[in-house]
C-alpha positions in Angstrom: 29.8 161.8 59.3 32.8 164.0 60.1 32.3 163.4 63.8 31.8 159.7 63.2 35.2 159.6 61.5 36.9 160.1 64.8 35.6 156.9 66.6 36.0 155.0 63.4 39.6 156.0 63.2 40.0 155.0 66.9 38.5 151.5 66.1 40.6 151.1 63.0 43.9 152.0 64.7 43.0 149.8 67.7 42.2 146.8 65.4 45.4 147.4 63.4 47.7 147.6 66.4 45.8 145.6 69.1 46.6 148.5 71.5 43.7 150.6 72.9 45.9 153.6 73.7 47.1 153.8 70.1 43.5 153.8 69.0 42.8 156.7 71.4 45.8 158.6 70.1 44.6 158.1 66.5 41.1 159.3 67.4 42.5 162.4 69.1 44.8 163.3 66.2 41.9 163.0 63.7 39.6 165.1 65.9 42.2 167.9 65.7 42.9 167.4 61.9 42.2 170.6 60.0 41.0 169.0 56.8 38.4 166.8 58.6 37.1 169.8 60.5 36.8 172.1 57.5 35.4 169.5 55.1 32.8 168.1 57.5 31.7 171.5 58.8 30.8 172.8 55.4 29.3 169.4 54.5 31.3 168.5 51.4 30.5 165.2 49.8 34.1 164.0 50.4 33.4 163.4 54.0 30.8 160.8 53.2 33.0 159.0 50.8 36.0 159.2 53.2 33.9 157.7 56.0 32.8 154.7 53.9 36.4 154.3 52.5 37.7 154.0 56.1 34.8 151.8 57.2 35.5 149.5 54.2 39.2 149.4 55.2 38.2 148.6 58.8 35.9 145.7 57.7 38.6 144.3 55.4 41.2 144.5 58.2 38.7 142.6 60.4 38.1 140.1 57.6 41.8 139.5 57.1 42.5 138.9 60.8 39.5 136.6 61.1 40.5 134.6 58.0 44.0 134.0 59.4 42.6 132.9 62.8 39.3 131.1 62.0 39.1 130.7 58.2 37.0 132.1 55.4 33.8 130.4 56.4 33.8 131.9 59.8 34.5 135.4 58.4 31.4 136.0 56.2 30.1 138.8 58.5 33.0 141.2 58.0 33.1 140.2 54.3 29.5 141.3 53.9 29.8 144.5 55.9 32.9 145.4 53.9 31.1 145.0 50.6 28.2 147.2 51.8 30.7 149.9 53.0 32.5 149.7 49.7 29.2 150.1 47.8 28.1 153.1 49.9 31.5 154.7 49.3 31.2 154.3 45.5 27.6 155.6 45.7 28.8 158.7 47.5 31.6 159.6 45.1 33.6 157.8 42.5 36.8 158.2 44.6 35.2 155.3 46.6 35.9 153.1 43.6 39.7 153.7 44.0 39.5 152.0 47.4 38.4 148.8 45.6 41.9 148.2 44.3 43.4 148.2 47.8 40.5 146.1 49.2 41.0 143.6 46.3 44.7 143.3 47.0 44.1 142.6 50.7 41.3 140.2 49.9 43.4 138.0 47.6 46.5 138.5 49.7 44.9 137.1 52.8 43.6 134.2 50.8 47.1 133.4 49.7 48.3 133.7 53.3 45.5 131.3 54.4 46.6 128.8 51.7 50.2 129.0 53.0 48.9 127.9 56.4 48.1 124.5 54.9 44.8 124.1 56.7 42.5 121.3 55.6 39.5 122.2 53.6 41.1 125.1 51.8 39.2 124.3 48.6 35.9 124.9 50.3 37.3 128.2 51.7 38.5 129.3 48.3 35.1 128.6 46.8 33.4 130.6 49.6 35.9 133.5 49.1 35.3 133.5 45.3 31.5 133.5 45.7 31.6 136.1 48.5 33.9 138.3 46.5 31.5 138.4 43.5 28.4 138.8 45.7 29.6 141.3 48.3 32.2 143.3 46.3 30.6 143.4 42.9 26.9 142.6 43.0 26.0 144.4 46.3 28.0 147.6 45.5 26.5 147.7 42.0 23.0 147.4 43.5 23.7 150.1 46.1 25.1 152.4 43.4 22.1 152.0 41.2 19.8 152.5 44.2 21.4 155.9 44.9 19.6 157.0 41.7 16.2 156.4 43.2 15.5 160.1 43.6 15.8 160.4 39.8 13.1 157.8 39.4 10.9 159.4 42.1 11.1 162.7 40.2 10.6 161.1 36.8 9.0 157.6 36.7 10.2 157.3 33.1 13.8 157.2 34.3 15.3 153.9 33.1 18.5 151.9 33.4 19.4 153.3 30.0 19.1 156.8 31.4 21.2 155.7 34.3 23.9 154.5 32.0 23.9 157.8 30.1 24.5 159.6 33.4 27.6 157.5 33.9 28.9 158.2 30.4 28.1 161.9 30.8 30.0 162.1 34.1 33.0 160.3 32.7 33.1 162.4 29.6 32.9 165.6 31.6 35.8 164.7 33.9 37.9 163.1 31.1 37.6 166.1 28.8 37.6 168.9 31.4 40.0 171.7 30.4 39.1 174.2 33.1 41.7 175.7 35.4 41.3 177.0 38.9 43.4 179.4 41.0 43.5 176.9 43.9 44.1 173.7 41.9 47.1 171.6 42.8 48.8 168.4 41.6 49.0 165.2 43.6 52.7 165.6 44.6 52.0 168.9 46.3 49.3 167.2 48.4 51.9 165.1 50.3 53.1 168.3 52.1 49.8 170.2 52.0 51.3 172.9 49.9 48.2 174.4 48.3 45.1 174.7 50.4 41.6 175.3 48.9 40.1 178.7 49.7 36.3 178.1 50.2 35.0 181.3 51.7 35.9 184.9 52.5 33.9 187.3 54.7 33.8 190.6 52.9 31.6 192.4 55.4 34.0 192.9 58.3 35.2 196.0 60.0 38.6 197.3 59.0 41.5 195.3 60.5 39.6 192.0 60.6 39.6 189.1 58.2 37.6 185.9 58.0 38.1 182.9 55.7 37.4 179.2 55.4 40.1 177.0 53.8 40.7 173.3 53.3 44.0 172.9 55.0 46.1 169.8 55.5 46.8 169.0 59.1 50.6 169.2 59.4 50.9 166.6 62.2 48.8 163.8 60.6 49.9 164.6 57.1 53.6 165.3 57.5 54.4 162.9 60.4 52.1 160.4 58.8 54.1 160.6 55.5 57.3 160.1 57.4 55.8 157.0 59.1 54.7 155.6 55.7 58.1 156.1 54.3 59.6 154.3 57.3 57.1 151.4 56.8 58.0 151.2 53.2 61.7 151.0 54.0 61.0 148.2 56.4 58.9 146.3 53.8 61.6 146.6 51.0 64.4 145.7 53.5 62.6 142.5 54.5 61.7 143.6 58.0 58.1 144.5 57.3 54.8 143.1 58.5 51.4 142.2 57.1 49.9 145.2 58.9 52.5 147.6 57.4 51.9 146.2 53.9 48.2 146.6 54.3 48.5 150.2 55.3 50.8 151.0 52.4 48.5 149.2 49.9 45.4 151.1 51.2 47.3 154.4 51.0 48.6 153.8 47.5 45.2 152.7 46.2 43.8 156.1 47.2 46.7 158.2 45.9 48.0 156.4 42.8 44.9 156.9 40.5 45.2 160.7 41.0 48.7 160.5 39.4 47.0 159.6 36.1 44.2 162.3 36.2 45.0 165.1 33.8 42.1 167.5 34.8 42.6 170.1 37.5 42.6 168.5 41.0 42.5 169.9 44.6 44.0 169.2 48.0 40.8 167.7 49.4 41.2 164.8 47.0 44.0 163.7 49.3 41.7 163.6 52.3 41.0 159.8 52.1 44.7 159.1 51.7 45.5 161.1 54.8 43.5 158.6 56.9 46.1 156.0 56.1 48.8 158.5 57.0 47.1 158.4 60.4 47.2 154.6 60.3 50.9 154.8 59.5 51.5 156.9 62.7 49.5 154.4 64.7 51.5 151.5 63.4 54.8 153.1 64.1 53.8 154.1 67.6 52.9 150.5 68.2 56.3 149.3 67.1 58.3 151.5 69.5 59.7 149.0 72.0 59.3 151.1 75.1 55.6 151.6 75.7 56.4 154.6 78.0 58.4 156.3 75.2 55.7 155.5 72.7 53.0 157.1 74.8 55.1 160.2 75.3 55.5 160.5 71.6 51.8 160.1 71.1 51.1 162.8 73.7 53.6 165.1 72.1 51.9 164.6 68.7 48.5 165.3 70.3 49.9 168.4 72.0 51.3 169.7 68.7 47.9 169.1 67.1 46.2 171.1 69.8 48.5 174.0 69.2 48.1 173.9 65.4 44.4 173.5 65.6 44.1 176.5 68.0 46.2 178.7 65.7 44.4 177.7 62.5 40.9 177.3 63.9 39.9 180.7 62.4 41.1 179.6 59.0 39.0 176.5 59.0 35.9 178.0 60.7 35.6 181.5 59.2 36.1 183.2 62.7 37.0 186.9 62.2 40.4 187.6 63.5 42.9 190.6 63.4 44.6 191.0 60.0 48.0 190.4 61.6 47.0 187.0 62.9 45.4 186.1 59.5 48.5 187.1 57.6 50.7 185.1 60.0 48.7 181.9 59.2 49.8 182.0 55.6 53.0 180.2 56.4 53.9 179.5 52.7 53.5 181.8 49.7 51.3 179.1 48.1 48.7 179.3 50.9 46.9 182.6 49.9 43.5 182.1 51.7 43.2 185.5 53.3 
């Protein structure tokens, strides 16, 4: 799933910008992203949720474009696929539910835009959108979520829906009342700059002078440049020069980040992983808006080149490769890193 995120990001950026080379640049940047590599290589559950969150966003983008061009009735296929992706994301991890706020905003937003087109038969389209929303974005995800508990039933045929509900209550109560602390916890505002990586592993059986660790690090190119691009898109939106694509990216990003602002329990940098995919989308959109295609492609190549350099330097820190202590110490660029 970590590998599949790369072509999916390529497809998302291409559909967002209608420019194949921008999609290729987005795929290359994500392939070299430190967090994607570290999280998928050690098989954390966040990779599955992030994949389905991005897939759901891709299907919603496809649906919105189709509705504006052909209408709701001709857009049932991306609507259905988007609901399935949303359901699978929720079944993988509750952070997939956060995506639903962004998807809902786009779903109703494009319906409003379709109404403003003053096309005949909008009443029928509205009815189809309402029925499709209930079926594909409520009923189907709920069924998929419940089906993810089949292993419980296979192990214990006496497992009931009542037991399933108790599982939900137990999980919520655990997270809502968690008072634990952790040396590598971090608050949401530090994620924007990747200030506090998560230290996953330390090799304690190396010869003197060598160090080996695995850390969940934010990719500085995608995360920092992406944040700058999102701020630029936000400025364009509030100044009246924005676009539907820019608004969609900002909504999807905010839907993933905003809920974490309200979470009181200890949180970690990897919770920002899904949001970082929309930082990448912000980069893609800004590249597509550069008037000179030649200049835009040069900027994209420069970003990819910088990503290659950063990935090569930090590869040991996300893979566990033993390296000389001097190199390891140099990788701790900030006092808050501390993963060697």
